[in-house]
mmCIF entry with sequence, helices, sheets and N, C-alpha, C, O atoms, coordinates in Angstrom:
data_MODEL
# 
_entry.id   MODEL 
# 
_entity.id                         1 
_entity.type                       polymer 
_entity.pdbx_number_of_molecules   1 
# 
_entity_poly.entity_id                      1 
_entity_poly.type                           'polypeptide(L)' 
_entity_poly.nstd_linkage                   no 
_entity_poly.nstd_monomer                   no 
_entity_poly.pdbx_seq_one_letter_code       
;(UNK)(UNK)(UNK)(UNK)(UNK)(UNK)(UNK)(UNK)(UNK)(UNK)(UNK)(UNK)(UNK)(UNK)(UNK)(UNK)
(UNK)(UNK)(UNK)(UNK)(UNK)(UNK)(UNK)(UNK)(UNK)(UNK)(UNK)(UNK)(UNK)(UNK)(UNK)(UNK)
(UNK)(UNK)(UNK)(UNK)(UNK)(UNK)(UNK)(UNK)(UNK)(UNK)(UNK)(UNK)(UNK)(UNK)(UNK)
;
_entity_poly.pdbx_seq_one_letter_code_can   XXXXXXXXXXXXXXXXXXXXXXXXXXXXXXXXXXXXXXXXXXXXXXX 
_entity_poly.pdbx_strand_id                 A 
# 
loop_
_entity_poly_seq.entity_id 
_entity_poly_seq.num 
_entity_poly_seq.mon_id 
_entity_poly_seq.hetero 
1 1  UNK n 
1 2  UNK n 
1 3  UNK n 
1 4  UNK n 
1 5  UNK n 
1 6  UNK n 
1 7  UNK n 
1 8  UNK n 
1 9  UNK n 
1 10 UNK n 
1 11 UNK n 
1 12 UNK n 
1 13 UNK n 
1 14 UNK n 
1 15 UNK n 
1 16 UNK n 
1 17 UNK n 
1 18 UNK n 
1 19 UNK n 
1 20 UNK n 
1 21 UNK n 
1 22 UNK n 
1 23 UNK n 
1 24 UNK n 
1 25 UNK n 
1 26 UNK n 
1 27 UNK n 
1 28 UNK n 
1 29 UNK n 
1 30 UNK n 
1 31 UNK n 
1 32 UNK n 
1 33 UNK n 
1 34 UNK n 
1 35 UNK n 
1 36 UNK n 
1 37 UNK n 
1 38 UNK n 
1 39 UNK n 
1 40 UNK n 
1 41 UNK n 
1 42 UNK n 
1 43 UNK n 
1 44 UNK n 
1 45 UNK n 
1 46 UNK n 
1 47 UNK n 
# 
_struct_asym.id          A 
_struct_asym.entity_id   1 
# 
loop_
_struct_conf.conf_type_id 
_struct_conf.id 
_struct_conf.pdbx_PDB_helix_id 
_struct_conf.beg_label_comp_id 
_struct_conf.beg_label_asym_id 
_struct_conf.beg_label_seq_id 
_struct_conf.pdbx_beg_PDB_ins_code 
_struct_conf.end_label_comp_id 
_struct_conf.end_label_asym_id 
_struct_conf.end_label_seq_id 
_struct_conf.pdbx_end_PDB_ins_code 
_struct_conf.beg_auth_comp_id 
_struct_conf.beg_auth_asym_id 
_struct_conf.beg_auth_seq_id 
_struct_conf.end_auth_comp_id 
_struct_conf.end_auth_asym_id 
_struct_conf.end_auth_seq_id 
_struct_conf.pdbx_PDB_helix_class 
_struct_conf.details 
_struct_conf.pdbx_PDB_helix_length 
HELX_P HELX_P1 AA1 UNK A 2  ? UNK A 16 ? UNK A 2  UNK A 16 1 ? 15 
HELX_P HELX_P2 AA2 UNK A 28 ? UNK A 30 ? UNK A 28 UNK A 30 5 ? 3  
HELX_P HELX_P3 AA3 UNK A 31 ? UNK A 32 ? UNK A 31 UNK A 32 1 ? 2  
HELX_P HELX_P4 AA4 UNK A 33 ? UNK A 37 ? UNK A 33 UNK A 37 3 ? 5  
# 
_struct_conf_type.id          HELX_P 
_struct_conf_type.criteria    ? 
_struct_conf_type.reference   ? 
# 
loop_
_atom_site.group_PDB 
_atom_site.id 
_atom_site.type_symbol 
_atom_site.label_atom_id 
_atom_site.label_alt_id 
_atom_site.label_comp_id 
_atom_site.label_asym_id 
_atom_site.label_entity_id 
_atom_site.label_seq_id 
_atom_site.pdbx_PDB_ins_code 
_atom_site.Cartn_x 
_atom_site.Cartn_y 
_atom_site.Cartn_z 
_atom_site.occupancy 
_atom_site.B_iso_or_equiv 
_atom_site.pdbx_formal_charge 
_atom_site.auth_seq_id 
_atom_site.auth_comp_id 
_atom_site.auth_asym_id 
_atom_site.auth_atom_id 
_atom_site.pdbx_PDB_model_num 
ATOM 1   N N  . UNK A 1 1  ? 96.718  74.855  70.860 1.00 0.00 ? 1  UNK A N  1 
ATOM 2   C CA . UNK A 1 1  ? 95.334  74.831  71.174 1.00 0.00 ? 1  UNK A CA 1 
ATOM 3   C C  . UNK A 1 1  ? 94.769  76.245  71.273 1.00 0.00 ? 1  UNK A C  1 
ATOM 4   O O  . UNK A 1 1  ? 95.324  77.216  70.759 1.00 0.00 ? 1  UNK A O  1 
ATOM 5   N N  . UNK A 1 2  ? 93.664  76.300  71.944 1.00 0.00 ? 2  UNK A N  1 
ATOM 6   C CA . UNK A 1 2  ? 92.959  77.573  72.091 1.00 0.00 ? 2  UNK A CA 1 
ATOM 7   C C  . UNK A 1 2  ? 93.767  78.591  72.886 1.00 0.00 ? 2  UNK A C  1 
ATOM 8   O O  . UNK A 1 2  ? 93.758  79.782  72.572 1.00 0.00 ? 2  UNK A O  1 
ATOM 9   N N  . UNK A 1 3  ? 94.470  78.117  73.925 1.00 0.00 ? 3  UNK A N  1 
ATOM 10  C CA . UNK A 1 3  ? 95.241  79.050  74.740 1.00 0.00 ? 3  UNK A CA 1 
ATOM 11  C C  . UNK A 1 3  ? 96.356  79.697  73.925 1.00 0.00 ? 3  UNK A C  1 
ATOM 12  O O  . UNK A 1 3  ? 96.596  80.898  74.050 1.00 0.00 ? 3  UNK A O  1 
ATOM 13  N N  . UNK A 1 4  ? 97.037  78.915  73.094 1.00 0.00 ? 4  UNK A N  1 
ATOM 14  C CA . UNK A 1 4  ? 98.104  79.478  72.253 1.00 0.00 ? 4  UNK A CA 1 
ATOM 15  C C  . UNK A 1 4  ? 97.548  80.528  71.308 1.00 0.00 ? 4  UNK A C  1 
ATOM 16  O O  . UNK A 1 4  ? 98.184  81.558  71.085 1.00 0.00 ? 4  UNK A O  1 
ATOM 17  N N  . UNK A 1 5  ? 96.377  80.282  70.755 1.00 0.00 ? 5  UNK A N  1 
ATOM 18  C CA . UNK A 1 5  ? 95.742  81.261  69.862 1.00 0.00 ? 5  UNK A CA 1 
ATOM 19  C C  . UNK A 1 5  ? 95.391  82.534  70.614 1.00 0.00 ? 5  UNK A C  1 
ATOM 20  O O  . UNK A 1 5  ? 95.636  83.634  70.120 1.00 0.00 ? 5  UNK A O  1 
ATOM 21  N N  . UNK A 1 6  ? 94.821  82.392  71.802 1.00 0.00 ? 6  UNK A N  1 
ATOM 22  C CA . UNK A 1 6  ? 94.487  83.551  72.629 1.00 0.00 ? 6  UNK A CA 1 
ATOM 23  C C  . UNK A 1 6  ? 95.740  84.317  73.004 1.00 0.00 ? 6  UNK A C  1 
ATOM 24  O O  . UNK A 1 6  ? 95.768  85.546  72.929 1.00 0.00 ? 6  UNK A O  1 
ATOM 25  N N  . UNK A 1 7  ? 96.782  83.594  73.409 1.00 0.00 ? 7  UNK A N  1 
ATOM 26  C CA . UNK A 1 7  ? 98.048  84.214  73.802 1.00 0.00 ? 7  UNK A CA 1 
ATOM 27  C C  . UNK A 1 7  ? 98.653  84.986  72.629 1.00 0.00 ? 7  UNK A C  1 
ATOM 28  O O  . UNK A 1 7  ? 99.190  86.079  72.812 1.00 0.00 ? 7  UNK A O  1 
ATOM 29  N N  . UNK A 1 8  ? 98.567  84.427  71.443 1.00 0.00 ? 8  UNK A N  1 
ATOM 30  C CA . UNK A 1 8  ? 99.079  85.084  70.241 1.00 0.00 ? 8  UNK A CA 1 
ATOM 31  C C  . UNK A 1 8  ? 98.295  86.355  69.932 1.00 0.00 ? 8  UNK A C  1 
ATOM 32  O O  . UNK A 1 8  ? 98.882  87.378  69.580 1.00 0.00 ? 8  UNK A O  1 
ATOM 33  N N  . UNK A 1 9  ? 96.982  86.293  70.061 1.00 0.00 ? 9  UNK A N  1 
ATOM 34  C CA . UNK A 1 9  ? 96.141  87.478  69.819 1.00 0.00 ? 9  UNK A CA 1 
ATOM 35  C C  . UNK A 1 9  ? 96.440  88.583  70.824 1.00 0.00 ? 9  UNK A C  1 
ATOM 36  O O  . UNK A 1 9  ? 96.514  89.756  70.460 1.00 0.00 ? 9  UNK A O  1 
ATOM 37  N N  . UNK A 1 10 ? 96.612  88.211  72.080 1.00 0.00 ? 10 UNK A N  1 
ATOM 38  C CA . UNK A 1 10 ? 96.948  89.203  73.109 1.00 0.00 ? 10 UNK A CA 1 
ATOM 39  C C  . UNK A 1 10 ? 98.303  89.828  72.802 1.00 0.00 ? 10 UNK A C  1 
ATOM 40  O O  . UNK A 1 10 ? 98.474  91.039  72.940 1.00 0.00 ? 10 UNK A O  1 
ATOM 41  N N  . UNK A 1 11 ? 99.267  89.008  72.386 1.00 0.00 ? 11 UNK A N  1 
ATOM 42  C CA . UNK A 1 11 ? 100.580 89.524  72.017 1.00 0.00 ? 11 UNK A CA 1 
ATOM 43  C C  . UNK A 1 11 ? 100.508 90.499  70.858 1.00 0.00 ? 11 UNK A C  1 
ATOM 44  O O  . UNK A 1 11 ? 101.186 91.526  70.867 1.00 0.00 ? 11 UNK A O  1 
ATOM 45  N N  . UNK A 1 12 ? 99.695  90.190  69.863 1.00 0.00 ? 12 UNK A N  1 
ATOM 46  C CA . UNK A 1 12 ? 99.522  91.087  68.715 1.00 0.00 ? 12 UNK A CA 1 
ATOM 47  C C  . UNK A 1 12 ? 98.873  92.398  69.133 1.00 0.00 ? 12 UNK A C  1 
ATOM 48  O O  . UNK A 1 12 ? 99.280  93.468  68.680 1.00 0.00 ? 12 UNK A O  1 
ATOM 49  N N  . UNK A 1 13 ? 97.870  92.318  69.990 1.00 0.00 ? 13 UNK A N  1 
ATOM 50  C CA . UNK A 1 13 ? 97.202  93.520  70.482 1.00 0.00 ? 13 UNK A CA 1 
ATOM 51  C C  . UNK A 1 13 ? 98.175  94.408  71.249 1.00 0.00 ? 13 UNK A C  1 
ATOM 52  O O  . UNK A 1 13 ? 98.205  95.620  71.038 1.00 0.00 ? 13 UNK A O  1 
ATOM 53  N N  . UNK A 1 14 ? 98.969  93.816  72.134 1.00 0.00 ? 14 UNK A N  1 
ATOM 54  C CA . UNK A 1 14 ? 99.943  94.594  72.904 1.00 0.00 ? 14 UNK A CA 1 
ATOM 55  C C  . UNK A 1 14 ? 100.988 95.228  71.984 1.00 0.00 ? 14 UNK A C  1 
ATOM 56  O O  . UNK A 1 14 ? 101.408 96.361  72.216 1.00 0.00 ? 14 UNK A O  1 
ATOM 57  N N  . UNK A 1 15 ? 101.403 94.513  70.956 1.00 0.00 ? 15 UNK A N  1 
ATOM 58  C CA . UNK A 1 15 ? 102.361 95.065  69.998 1.00 0.00 ? 15 UNK A CA 1 
ATOM 59  C C  . UNK A 1 15 ? 101.750 96.241  69.245 1.00 0.00 ? 15 UNK A C  1 
ATOM 60  O O  . UNK A 1 15 ? 102.424 97.249  69.029 1.00 0.00 ? 15 UNK A O  1 
ATOM 61  N N  . UNK A 1 16 ? 100.497 96.131  68.846 1.00 0.00 ? 16 UNK A N  1 
ATOM 62  C CA . UNK A 1 16 ? 99.817  97.232  68.156 1.00 0.00 ? 16 UNK A CA 1 
ATOM 63  C C  . UNK A 1 16 ? 99.659  98.456  69.044 1.00 0.00 ? 16 UNK A C  1 
ATOM 64  O O  . UNK A 1 16 ? 99.601  99.584  68.555 1.00 0.00 ? 16 UNK A O  1 
ATOM 65  N N  . UNK A 1 17 ? 99.591  98.230  70.350 1.00 0.00 ? 17 UNK A N  1 
ATOM 66  C CA . UNK A 1 17 ? 99.492  99.335  71.307 1.00 0.00 ? 17 UNK A CA 1 
ATOM 67  C C  . UNK A 1 17 ? 100.866 99.860  71.724 1.00 0.00 ? 17 UNK A C  1 
ATOM 68  O O  . UNK A 1 17 ? 100.972 100.709 72.608 1.00 0.00 ? 17 UNK A O  1 
ATOM 69  N N  . UNK A 1 18 ? 101.922 99.344  71.077 1.00 0.00 ? 18 UNK A N  1 
ATOM 70  C CA . UNK A 1 18 ? 103.311 99.721  71.356 1.00 0.00 ? 18 UNK A CA 1 
ATOM 71  C C  . UNK A 1 18 ? 103.744 99.432  72.787 1.00 0.00 ? 18 UNK A C  1 
ATOM 72  O O  . UNK A 1 18 ? 104.537 100.177 73.362 1.00 0.00 ? 18 UNK A O  1 
ATOM 73  N N  . UNK A 1 19 ? 103.223 98.351  73.362 1.00 0.00 ? 19 UNK A N  1 
ATOM 74  C CA . UNK A 1 19 ? 103.642 97.923  74.695 1.00 0.00 ? 19 UNK A CA 1 
ATOM 75  C C  . UNK A 1 19 ? 104.997 97.241  74.547 1.00 0.00 ? 19 UNK A C  1 
ATOM 76  O O  . UNK A 1 19 ? 105.128 96.268  73.804 1.00 0.00 ? 19 UNK A O  1 
ATOM 77  N N  . UNK A 1 20 ? 105.991 97.743  75.244 1.00 0.00 ? 20 UNK A N  1 
ATOM 78  C CA . UNK A 1 20 ? 107.346 97.189  75.155 1.00 0.00 ? 20 UNK A CA 1 
ATOM 79  C C  . UNK A 1 20 ? 107.618 96.174  76.255 1.00 0.00 ? 20 UNK A C  1 
ATOM 80  O O  . UNK A 1 20 ? 108.281 95.165  76.014 1.00 0.00 ? 20 UNK A O  1 
ATOM 81  N N  . UNK A 1 21 ? 107.115 96.426  77.461 1.00 0.00 ? 21 UNK A N  1 
ATOM 82  C CA . UNK A 1 21 ? 107.334 95.531  78.596 1.00 0.00 ? 21 UNK A CA 1 
ATOM 83  C C  . UNK A 1 21 ? 106.011 95.255  79.286 1.00 0.00 ? 21 UNK A C  1 
ATOM 84  O O  . UNK A 1 21 ? 105.192 96.156  79.474 1.00 0.00 ? 21 UNK A O  1 
ATOM 85  N N  . UNK A 1 22 ? 105.815 94.016  79.657 1.00 0.00 ? 22 UNK A N  1 
ATOM 86  C CA . UNK A 1 22 ? 104.643 93.600  80.410 1.00 0.00 ? 22 UNK A CA 1 
ATOM 87  C C  . UNK A 1 22 ? 105.160 92.935  81.673 1.00 0.00 ? 22 UNK A C  1 
ATOM 88  O O  . UNK A 1 22 ? 105.822 91.899  81.608 1.00 0.00 ? 22 UNK A O  1 
ATOM 89  N N  . UNK A 1 23 ? 104.862 93.521  82.809 1.00 0.00 ? 23 UNK A N  1 
ATOM 90  C CA . UNK A 1 23 ? 105.367 93.009  84.085 1.00 0.00 ? 23 UNK A CA 1 
ATOM 91  C C  . UNK A 1 23 ? 104.266 92.194  84.745 1.00 0.00 ? 23 UNK A C  1 
ATOM 92  O O  . UNK A 1 23 ? 103.179 92.698  85.028 1.00 0.00 ? 23 UNK A O  1 
ATOM 93  N N  . UNK A 1 24 ? 104.571 90.924  84.984 1.00 0.00 ? 24 UNK A N  1 
ATOM 94  C CA . UNK A 1 24 ? 103.617 90.021  85.620 1.00 0.00 ? 24 UNK A CA 1 
ATOM 95  C C  . UNK A 1 24 ? 104.238 89.430  86.878 1.00 0.00 ? 24 UNK A C  1 
ATOM 96  O O  . UNK A 1 24 ? 105.317 88.841  86.811 1.00 0.00 ? 24 UNK A O  1 
ATOM 97  N N  . UNK A 1 25 ? 103.584 89.574  88.012 1.00 0.00 ? 25 UNK A N  1 
ATOM 98  C CA . UNK A 1 25 ? 104.105 88.914  89.211 1.00 0.00 ? 25 UNK A CA 1 
ATOM 99  C C  . UNK A 1 25 ? 103.880 87.407  89.085 1.00 0.00 ? 25 UNK A C  1 
ATOM 100 O O  . UNK A 1 25 ? 102.837 86.969  88.600 1.00 0.00 ? 25 UNK A O  1 
ATOM 101 N N  . UNK A 1 26 ? 104.842 86.635  89.516 1.00 0.00 ? 26 UNK A N  1 
ATOM 102 C CA . UNK A 1 26 ? 104.700 85.179  89.447 1.00 0.00 ? 26 UNK A CA 1 
ATOM 103 C C  . UNK A 1 26 ? 105.331 84.545  90.677 1.00 0.00 ? 26 UNK A C  1 
ATOM 104 O O  . UNK A 1 26 ? 106.370 84.992  91.162 1.00 0.00 ? 26 UNK A O  1 
ATOM 105 N N  . UNK A 1 27 ? 104.698 83.514  91.164 1.00 0.00 ? 27 UNK A N  1 
ATOM 106 C CA . UNK A 1 27 ? 105.258 82.750  92.274 1.00 0.00 ? 27 UNK A CA 1 
ATOM 107 C C  . UNK A 1 27 ? 106.547 82.085  91.803 1.00 0.00 ? 27 UNK A C  1 
ATOM 108 O O  . UNK A 1 27 ? 106.709 81.783  90.620 1.00 0.00 ? 27 UNK A O  1 
ATOM 109 N N  . UNK A 1 28 ? 107.445 81.865  92.731 1.00 0.00 ? 28 UNK A N  1 
ATOM 110 C CA . UNK A 1 28 ? 108.744 81.260  92.396 1.00 0.00 ? 28 UNK A CA 1 
ATOM 111 C C  . UNK A 1 28 ? 108.555 79.944  91.625 1.00 0.00 ? 28 UNK A C  1 
ATOM 112 O O  . UNK A 1 28 ? 109.292 79.674  90.676 1.00 0.00 ? 28 UNK A O  1 
ATOM 113 N N  . UNK A 1 29 ? 107.593 79.142  92.020 1.00 0.00 ? 29 UNK A N  1 
ATOM 114 C CA . UNK A 1 29 ? 107.365 77.855  91.365 1.00 0.00 ? 29 UNK A CA 1 
ATOM 115 C C  . UNK A 1 29 ? 106.800 77.969  89.959 1.00 0.00 ? 29 UNK A C  1 
ATOM 116 O O  . UNK A 1 29 ? 106.917 77.030  89.172 1.00 0.00 ? 29 UNK A O  1 
ATOM 117 N N  . UNK A 1 30 ? 106.190 79.103  89.627 1.00 0.00 ? 30 UNK A N  1 
ATOM 118 C CA . UNK A 1 30 ? 105.589 79.284  88.302 1.00 0.00 ? 30 UNK A CA 1 
ATOM 119 C C  . UNK A 1 30 ? 106.528 79.979  87.329 1.00 0.00 ? 30 UNK A C  1 
ATOM 120 O O  . UNK A 1 30 ? 106.209 80.109  86.147 1.00 0.00 ? 30 UNK A O  1 
ATOM 121 N N  . UNK A 1 31 ? 107.672 80.421  87.806 1.00 0.00 ? 31 UNK A N  1 
ATOM 122 C CA . UNK A 1 31 ? 108.603 81.185  86.961 1.00 0.00 ? 31 UNK A CA 1 
ATOM 123 C C  . UNK A 1 31 ? 109.031 80.404  85.726 1.00 0.00 ? 31 UNK A C  1 
ATOM 124 O O  . UNK A 1 31 ? 109.096 80.967  84.633 1.00 0.00 ? 31 UNK A O  1 
ATOM 125 N N  . UNK A 1 32 ? 109.323 79.125  85.880 1.00 0.00 ? 32 UNK A N  1 
ATOM 126 C CA . UNK A 1 32 ? 109.797 78.339  84.735 1.00 0.00 ? 32 UNK A CA 1 
ATOM 127 C C  . UNK A 1 32 ? 108.720 78.201  83.658 1.00 0.00 ? 32 UNK A C  1 
ATOM 128 O O  . UNK A 1 32 ? 109.043 78.096  82.475 1.00 0.00 ? 32 UNK A O  1 
ATOM 129 N N  . UNK A 1 33 ? 107.461 78.200  84.049 1.00 0.00 ? 33 UNK A N  1 
ATOM 130 C CA . UNK A 1 33 ? 106.382 78.125  83.052 1.00 0.00 ? 33 UNK A CA 1 
ATOM 131 C C  . UNK A 1 33 ? 106.402 79.373  82.178 1.00 0.00 ? 33 UNK A C  1 
ATOM 132 O O  . UNK A 1 33 ? 106.321 79.285  80.953 1.00 0.00 ? 33 UNK A O  1 
ATOM 133 N N  . UNK A 1 34 ? 106.512 80.549  82.826 1.00 0.00 ? 34 UNK A N  1 
ATOM 134 C CA . UNK A 1 34 ? 106.504 81.810  82.076 1.00 0.00 ? 34 UNK A CA 1 
ATOM 135 C C  . UNK A 1 34 ? 107.747 81.951  81.202 1.00 0.00 ? 34 UNK A C  1 
ATOM 136 O O  . UNK A 1 34 ? 107.661 82.440  80.075 1.00 0.00 ? 34 UNK A O  1 
ATOM 137 N N  . UNK A 1 35 ? 108.899 81.526  81.712 1.00 0.00 ? 35 UNK A N  1 
ATOM 138 C CA . UNK A 1 35 ? 110.136 81.724  80.952 1.00 0.00 ? 35 UNK A CA 1 
ATOM 139 C C  . UNK A 1 35 ? 110.352 80.639  79.898 1.00 0.00 ? 35 UNK A C  1 
ATOM 140 O O  . UNK A 1 35 ? 110.757 80.951  78.779 1.00 0.00 ? 35 UNK A O  1 
ATOM 141 N N  . UNK A 1 36 ? 110.095 79.393  80.224 1.00 0.00 ? 36 UNK A N  1 
ATOM 142 C CA . UNK A 1 36 ? 110.376 78.302  79.284 1.00 0.00 ? 36 UNK A CA 1 
ATOM 143 C C  . UNK A 1 36 ? 109.246 78.068  78.288 1.00 0.00 ? 36 UNK A C  1 
ATOM 144 O O  . UNK A 1 36 ? 109.500 77.836  77.106 1.00 0.00 ? 36 UNK A O  1 
ATOM 145 N N  . UNK A 1 37 ? 108.006 78.125  78.753 1.00 0.00 ? 37 UNK A N  1 
ATOM 146 C CA . UNK A 1 37 ? 106.885 77.820  77.861 1.00 0.00 ? 37 UNK A CA 1 
ATOM 147 C C  . UNK A 1 37 ? 106.447 79.032  77.050 1.00 0.00 ? 37 UNK A C  1 
ATOM 148 O O  . UNK A 1 37 ? 106.110 78.904  75.873 1.00 0.00 ? 37 UNK A O  1 
ATOM 149 N N  . UNK A 1 38 ? 106.450 80.214  77.678 1.00 0.00 ? 38 UNK A N  1 
ATOM 150 C CA . UNK A 1 38 ? 105.907 81.394  77.018 1.00 0.00 ? 38 UNK A CA 1 
ATOM 151 C C  . UNK A 1 38 ? 106.963 82.390  76.562 1.00 0.00 ? 38 UNK A C  1 
ATOM 152 O O  . UNK A 1 38 ? 106.627 83.375  75.905 1.00 0.00 ? 38 UNK A O  1 
ATOM 153 N N  . UNK A 1 39 ? 108.230 82.162  76.893 1.00 0.00 ? 39 UNK A N  1 
ATOM 154 C CA . UNK A 1 39 ? 109.298 83.011  76.382 1.00 0.00 ? 39 UNK A CA 1 
ATOM 155 C C  . UNK A 1 39 ? 109.507 84.333  77.101 1.00 0.00 ? 39 UNK A C  1 
ATOM 156 O O  . UNK A 1 39 ? 110.183 85.219  76.579 1.00 0.00 ? 39 UNK A O  1 
ATOM 157 N N  . UNK A 1 40 ? 108.934 84.479  78.298 1.00 0.00 ? 40 UNK A N  1 
ATOM 158 C CA . UNK A 1 40 ? 109.157 85.701  79.067 1.00 0.00 ? 40 UNK A CA 1 
ATOM 159 C C  . UNK A 1 40 ? 110.559 85.692  79.658 1.00 0.00 ? 40 UNK A C  1 
ATOM 160 O O  . UNK A 1 40 ? 111.175 84.634  79.781 1.00 0.00 ? 40 UNK A O  1 
ATOM 161 N N  . UNK A 1 41 ? 111.063 86.863  80.023 1.00 0.00 ? 41 UNK A N  1 
ATOM 162 C CA . UNK A 1 41 ? 112.362 87.001  80.671 1.00 0.00 ? 41 UNK A CA 1 
ATOM 163 C C  . UNK A 1 41 ? 112.179 87.590  82.054 1.00 0.00 ? 41 UNK A C  1 
ATOM 164 O O  . UNK A 1 41 ? 111.302 88.426  82.273 1.00 0.00 ? 41 UNK A O  1 
ATOM 165 N N  . UNK A 1 42 ? 113.004 87.154  82.981 1.00 0.00 ? 42 UNK A N  1 
ATOM 166 C CA . UNK A 1 42 ? 112.968 87.705  84.329 1.00 0.00 ? 42 UNK A CA 1 
ATOM 167 C C  . UNK A 1 42 ? 113.708 89.038  84.320 1.00 0.00 ? 42 UNK A C  1 
ATOM 168 O O  . UNK A 1 42 ? 114.809 89.142  83.780 1.00 0.00 ? 42 UNK A O  1 
ATOM 169 N N  . UNK A 1 43 ? 113.094 90.058  84.924 1.00 0.00 ? 43 UNK A N  1 
ATOM 170 C CA . UNK A 1 43 ? 113.722 91.375  84.994 1.00 0.00 ? 43 UNK A CA 1 
ATOM 171 C C  . UNK A 1 43 ? 114.735 91.420  86.123 1.00 0.00 ? 43 UNK A C  1 
ATOM 172 O O  . UNK A 1 43 ? 114.568 90.767  87.153 1.00 0.00 ? 43 UNK A O  1 
ATOM 173 N N  . UNK A 1 44 ? 115.778 92.194  85.918 1.00 0.00 ? 44 UNK A N  1 
ATOM 174 C CA . UNK A 1 44 ? 116.737 92.410  86.993 1.00 0.00 ? 44 UNK A CA 1 
ATOM 175 C C  . UNK A 1 44 ? 116.160 93.426  87.970 1.00 0.00 ? 44 UNK A C  1 
ATOM 176 O O  . UNK A 1 44 ? 115.159 94.075  87.666 1.00 0.00 ? 44 UNK A O  1 
ATOM 177 N N  . UNK A 1 45 ? 116.771 93.570  89.125 1.00 0.00 ? 45 UNK A N  1 
ATOM 178 C CA . UNK A 1 45 ? 116.299 94.535  90.124 1.00 0.00 ? 45 UNK A CA 1 
ATOM 179 C C  . UNK A 1 45 ? 116.350 95.963  89.596 1.00 0.00 ? 45 UNK A C  1 
ATOM 180 O O  . UNK A 1 45 ? 115.524 96.790  89.981 1.00 0.00 ? 45 UNK A O  1 
ATOM 181 N N  . UNK A 1 46 ? 117.314 96.267  88.715 1.00 0.00 ? 46 UNK A N  1 
ATOM 182 C CA . UNK A 1 46 ? 117.444 97.620  88.164 1.00 0.00 ? 46 UNK A CA 1 
ATOM 183 C C  . UNK A 1 46 ? 116.299 97.957  87.214 1.00 0.00 ? 46 UNK A C  1 
ATOM 184 O O  . UNK A 1 46 ? 115.894 99.115  87.106 1.00 0.00 ? 46 UNK A O  1 
ATOM 185 N N  . UNK A 1 47 ? 115.780 96.943  86.527 1.00 0.00 ? 47 UNK A N  1 
ATOM 186 C CA . UNK A 1 47 ? 114.727 97.191  85.539 1.00 0.00 ? 47 UNK A CA 1 
ATOM 187 C C  . UNK A 1 47 ? 113.412 97.431  86.233 1.00 0.00 ? 47 UNK A C  1 
ATOM 188 O O  . UNK A 1 47 ? 112.398 97.660  85.574 1.00 0.00 ? 47 UNK A O  1 
# 
């Protein structure tokens, strides 16, 4: 839908700006949405 298109455009823009990591705070309950639906990875404490 529209959100996927927007998300794709934002991803392309960030790639063009050479953004390597995007850190987003997320509530514990929302973590699975970011990792499973959108493909984000959880950072380790060292990162």
